[in-house]
C-alpha positions in Angstrom: -35.9 -17.8 12.0 -39.4 -18.2 10.2 -39.7 -21.9 8.7 -36.2 -22.9 9.5 -37.4 -25.8 11.9 -39.8 -26.9 9.2 -37.2 -27.0 6.7 -34.7 -28.8 8.7 -37.2 -31.5 9.6 -38.2 -31.9 6.0 -34.4 -32.3 5.0 -34.1 -35.2 7.6 -36.9 -36.9 6.0 -35.5 -36.2 2.3 -32.2 -38.1 3.4 -34.1 -41.2 4.5 -35.6 -41.6 1.0 -33.2 -42.7 -1.6 -33.6 -40.4 -4.7 -30.7 -41.2 -7.3 -31.1 -39.5 -10.7 -34.0 -40.9 -12.7 -35.5 -42.4 -9.4 -36.8 -39.3 -7.6 -40.4 -40.2 -7.4 -40.4 -40.8 -3.8 -38.7 -37.6 -2.6 -40.7 -35.7 -5.1 -44.0 -36.9 -3.3 -42.4 -36.3 0.1 -41.6 -32.5 -0.6 -44.9 -32.2 -2.5 -47.0 -33.6 0.4 -44.9 -31.1 2.7 -45.8 -28.0 0.8 -49.3 -29.2 0.5 -49.5 -29.5 4.3 -48.0 -25.9 4.4 -50.6 -24.6 2.1 -48.1 -23.8 -0.8 -49.8 -24.4 -4.1 -47.5 -26.0 -6.7 -47.4 -28.3 -9.4 -45.1 -31.5 -10.4 -44.3 -31.9 -13.8 -41.9 -34.6 -15.1 -40.6 -34.9 -11.7 -39.9 -31.2 -10.9 -41.6 -29.1 -8.6 -42.6 -25.6 -9.4 -44.3 -23.2 -7.3 -45.0 -19.3 -8.0 -45.6 -16.4 -5.7 -49.3 -15.0 -5.2 -50.4 -12.6 -7.9 -48.1 -13.9 -10.4 -48.0 -11.2 -13.1 -46.3 -12.1 -16.5 -45.9 -8.2 -17.2 -43.3 -8.3 -14.4 -39.9 -9.7 -14.4 -39.3 -12.9 -12.5 -36.6 -14.2 -10.0 -36.2 -18.0 -9.8 -34.9 -19.9 -6.7 -33.6 -23.2 -8.2 -32.3 -26.4 -6.6 -31.9 -29.9 -7.4 -33.7 -33.0 -5.7 -31.6 -35.9 -6.8 -28.4 -37.4 -5.6 -25.6 -39.4 -6.9 -25.9 -43.1 -5.6 -24.0 -43.6 -2.2 -20.2 -44.2 -2.4 -18.3 -46.7 -0.6 -16.5 -45.6 2.9 -19.5 -44.1 4.9 -18.9 -44.7 8.6 -22.8 -44.5 9.0 -25.9 -45.6 7.1 -25.9 -42.9 4.4 -29.8 -42.6 4.6 -29.5 -41.9 8.5 -29.7 -38.2 9.0 -28.5 -38.7 12.5 -30.0 -37.1 15.7 -27.7 -34.0 16.1 -29.8 -31.0 16.2 -26.9 -28.7 14.7 -26.1 -31.0 11.8 -28.1 -33.1 9.3 -25.8 -35.9 7.8 -26.3 -38.5 4.9 -26.6 -38.5 1.3 -27.8 -35.5 -0.4 -27.9 -33.4 2.9 -25.0 -31.1 1.2 -25.7 -31.5 -2.2 -28.4 -30.4 -2.7 -30.7 -30.8 0.2 -29.4 -27.9 2.3 -30.2 -25.4 -0.6 -33.9 -27.1 -1.1 -34.3 -26.6 2.5 -33.3 -23.1 2.6 -35.2 -22.2 -0.5 -38.4 -23.7 0.6 -38.2 -21.8 3.9 -37.5 -18.4 2.0 -40.1 -19.0 -0.7 -42.9 -19.9 2.0 -41.9 -16.4 3.8 -41.9 -14.4 1.0 -44.5 -15.8 -1.7 -47.3 -13.5 -0.3 -45.0 -10.4 0.0 -45.7 -7.3 -2.6 -42.3 -7.8 -4.3 -41.7 -5.8 -7.3 -41.1 -8.8 -9.4 -42.5 -12.5 -9.4 -40.9 -15.1 -7.0 -40.5 -18.7 -8.6 -39.4 -21.9 -6.8 -38.0 -24.7 -8.9 -36.9 -27.9 -7.5 -35.5 -29.9 -10.4 -34.8 -33.7 -11.1 -31.9 -35.3 -12.9 -29.1 -32.5 -12.2 -26.6 -35.1 -11.4 -27.0 -36.8 -14.6 -28.0 -34.1 -16.8 -31.2 -35.7 -17.8 -33.7 -34.6 -20.4 -36.5 -33.9 -18.1 -34.9 -31.9 -15.4 -33.6 -28.2 -15.9 -33.0 -29.0 -19.5 -36.7 -29.0 -20.1 -38.0 -26.7 -17.2 -36.0 -23.8 -18.7 -35.7 -24.8 -22.3 -37.1 -22.1 -24.9 -39.9 -24.4 -25.6 -40.1 -26.0 -22.2 -42.2 -25.9 -18.9 -41.6 -22.3 -17.9 -41.7 -21.0 -21.5 -45.1 -22.4 -22.1 -46.6 -20.9 -19.0 -45.0 -17.5 -19.6 -42.6 -17.7 -16.5 -39.1 -17.7 -18.0 -37.2 -15.8 -15.1 -35.0 -12.8 -15.8 -32.7 -13.9 -12.8 -32.0 -17.1 -11.0 -30.2 -18.0 -7.7 -29.0 -21.5 -8.3 -28.8 -23.4 -4.9 -25.7 -25.4 -4.6 -23.3 -26.0 -1.9 -20.8 -22.9 -2.2 -19.8 -22.2 1.4 -22.2 -19.2 1.3 -20.3 -17.4 -1.3 -21.9 -16.4 -4.8 -20.5 -18.0 -8.0 -20.4 -15.5 -10.7 -19.1 -18.2 -13.0 -18.8 -21.8 -13.2 -16.7 -24.0 -15.6 -18.5 -26.3 -18.0 -17.9 -30.2 -18.8 -16.6 -32.0 -21.6 -15.8 -35.7 -21.3 -14.3 -37.3 -24.3 -13.9 -41.2 -24.9 -10.7 -41.8 -26.7 -9.7 -45.0 -28.6 -6.5 -45.5 -30.0 -6.3 -48.3 -32.9 -3.3 -50.7 -33.6 -2.8 -54.3 -35.0 -2.7 -57.3 -32.6 0.3 -59.4 -32.5 2.5 -61.7 -30.5 4.6 -59.7 -27.9 7.4 -62.2 -28.1 7.8 -61.9 -32.0 7.5 -57.9 -32.1 4.5 -58.1 -34.2 1.6 -55.5 -34.4 1.1 -51.9 -33.9 0.7 -51.3 -30.2 -2.5 -49.1 -29.4 -1.4 -48.5 -25.8 1.6 -46.8 -27.0 -0.5 -44.6 -29.5 -2.6 -43.8 -26.6 0.3 -42.9 -24.2 1.6 -40.5 -27.1 -1.7 -38.8 -27.4 -2.3 -38.6 -23.5 1.3 -37.0 -23.3 0.3 -34.7 -25.9 -2.9 -33.8 -24.1 -1.2 -33.2 -20.9 1.2 -31.0 -22.3 -1.2 -28.9 -24.3 -2.2 -25.4 -23.2 -5.1 -23.4 -24.6 -4.4 -20.1 -25.9 -7.2 -18.1 -24.5 -7.1 -17.6 -20.7 -10.2 -16.4 -19.0 -9.8 -13.2 -16.8 -12.4 -15.1 -14.4 -11.7 -18.8 -14.4 -8.0 -19.0 -15.8 -6.9 -21.6 -18.1 -9.3 -24.6 -19.4 -8.4 -27.6 -17.3 -7.8 -31.2 -18.9 -7.1 -34.5 -17.0 -6.9 -37.9 -18.4 -8.7 -39.9 -15.8 -9.2 -43.6 -17.1 -7.4 -46.2 -19.4 -7.8 -49.5 -20.5 -6.1 -51.8 -22.9 -5.1 -55.5 -23.3 -6.4 -59.0 -23.1 -3.1 -60.9 -22.1 0.4 -60.3 -21.0 1.7 -61.7 -24.4 -0.8 -59.9 -26.9 -0.1 -56.6 -28.5 -3.1 -54.5 -27.9 -5.1 -53.5 -31.0 -7.2 -51.3 -29.1 -6.8 -48.8 -25.9 -9.5 -46.8 -24.6 -9.1 -43.8 -22.2 -11.4 -41.0 -20.9 -10.4 -37.3 -21.0 -12.1 -34.9 -18.4 -12.2 -31.3 -19.8 -13.3 -28.3 -17.8 -14.1 -25.4 -20.2 -14.2 -21.5 -19.3 -16.3 -19.1 -21.1 -14.1 -18.5 -23.9 -14.3 -21.9 -25.5 -17.3 -23.7 -26.8 -17.4 -27.6 -26.6 -17.2 -27.8 -30.4 -13.9 -25.5 -30.6 -12.1 -27.6 -27.6 -13.0 -31.0 -29.5 -11.6 -29.7 -32.7 -8.5 -28.5 -31.0 -7.8 -31.8 -29.1 -8.5 -34.1 -31.9 -6.0 -32.2 -33.8 -3.3 -33.3 -31.3 -4.2 -36.9 -31.2 -4.1 -40.0 -33.6 -6.8 -41.6 -31.4 -10.5 -40.9 -32.1 -12.1 -38.6 -29.6 -15.8 -39.0 -29.0 -17.8 -36.7 -26.6 -20.4 -37.9 -24.6 -22.5 -35.0 -24.5 -21.8 -31.5 -25.9 -24.3 -29.3 -24.0 -22.4 -28.6 -20.6 -21.1 -25.4 -21.1 -19.5 -22.8 -19.0 -21.7 -20.2 -17.3 -21.3 -16.7 -16.0 -23.4 -13.8 -14.5 -24.3 -11.1 -17.1 -22.4 -8.0 -17.6 -23.6 -5.4 -15.2 -25.6 -8.1 -13.4 -28.1 -6.6 -10.7 -27.4 -9.9 -8.8 -23.8 -9.4 -8.6 -24.1 -5.8 -7.7 -26.5 -6.9 -4.9 -24.2 -9.8 -3.3 -21.5 -7.5 -3.5 -23.2 -4.6 -1.8 -24.2 -7.1 0.9 -20.7 -8.1 1.5 -21.2 -11.7 0.3 -17.7 -13.1 -1.4 -17.8 -13.8 -4.9 -15.8 -16.6 -6.7 -15.6 -18.6 -9.8 -16.7 -22.3 -9.3 -15.0 -25.1 -10.9 -18.3 -27.4 -10.8 -21.3 -27.5 -13.2 -24.9 -27.0 -12.1 -28.4 -26.4 -13.6 -27.3 -22.9 -14.3 -26.1 -24.1 -17.7 -29.5 -24.8 -18.6 -31.2 -21.4 -17.7 -30.2 -18.8 -20.2 -30.8 -16.1 -17.8 -28.6 -13.9 -15.5 -27.8 -15.9 -12.4 -25.6 -16.4 -9.5 -24.7 -19.8 -7.7 -25.0 -19.5 -3.9 -25.9 -22.2 -1.0 -25.2 -23.9 2.2 -22.4 -26.4 2.8 -19.2 -27.0 0.9 -18.7 -28.6 -2.4 -15.9 -30.4 -1.1 -18.2 -32.6 0.8 -20.4 -33.6 -2.4 -20.0 -37.0 -3.7 -17.9 -38.1 -0.7 -18.6 -40.3 2.4 -20.1 -39.0 5.4 -21.7 -36.1 3.6 -23.5 -33.3 6.1 -24.8 -29.9 6.2 -25.1 -28.0 9.5 -28.2 -26.0 10.7 -26.2 -22.8 10.9 -25.1 -23.2 7.2 -28.8 -23.5 6.3 -29.9 -20.5 8.5 -27.1 -18.3 6.7 -28.4 -19.3 3.4 -31.9 -18.3 4.2 -30.6 -14.9 5.5 -28.6 -14.4 2.3 -31.3 -15.5 -0.1 -33.9 -13.1 1.9 -31.4 -10.1 1.7 -30.7 -10.6 -2.0 -34.5 -10.6 -2.7 -35.3 -7.8 -0.5 -32.3 -5.5 -2.0 -32.2 -6.6 -5.6 -34.7 -4.2 -7.2 -32.6 -1.4 -6.0 -29.7 -2.7 -8.0 -31.7 -3.0 -11.2 -30.6 -0.7 -14.1 -33.1 -0.7 -17.0 
């Protein structure tokens, strides 16, 4: 398969370079130098790498291949050095190999192979930073209405978002709303039964949140999911706590905005709920999407993804598809296989070569 070996070697080199969100400069240099050595013109803007196909014509529609180049920090429990890709020719292991290096490797390979082909649309490669932390200089800026692509007349009509999906095409993905809750009470001595126990207030609110069911059920994603994941209170065994903090993880569907969810949940609680961010919305392929028609015609399985990605920043029709498995991400002993990357290269190529026949203007 053309360029597969090059991309596998690039991925091994990427694993060796720490690239947590906001600290991607070294891996950006690595990828940029590789593209330069391969004769692929590109630009680097605020830590994002952008390359366009030859003969780019703003009058034609554009398809973007998008993946992210940052990682989370290494977690505990690795049985090997997380920055060691290993020597097995069939597997690339290590931090970022699965999320999202496998997609980067596959998309770079496909872009190199097709950037000079006479396609009926432009081809765009965007390798973005800060995805894991939803930073302001990554896809949020690249795809913004007044951002990088817009300023160059390159906003895409379609995008394939590279993420580890088990080589299935996600036609929707849940959003993310994180709420910091705080219950307020009055401190007192536990032995004398004084005060107002903020922990009890928080527990009542948590019970109400746990029991709550949202009225709108998505035909694609099902119910909104909610979990309380952290709680903290108290300074000593004999002091009634005057404050209790907890964290609520909410995974919205396309039927609710973050604002609606916050209003509904705050109505259940005496505690104050403060959102960390309101922009991590749910995403879904457009009705009648030619991308969805194409993947279905190719026999690629479709599903709804429980995880977020740069898709939420794009504002265009998209599907999420890539090598590896989401279950390997953010866990010890991360890895992706050579066969998975080869499979993604074939799928990306097949989608690109068959997309035009599924476009209905």
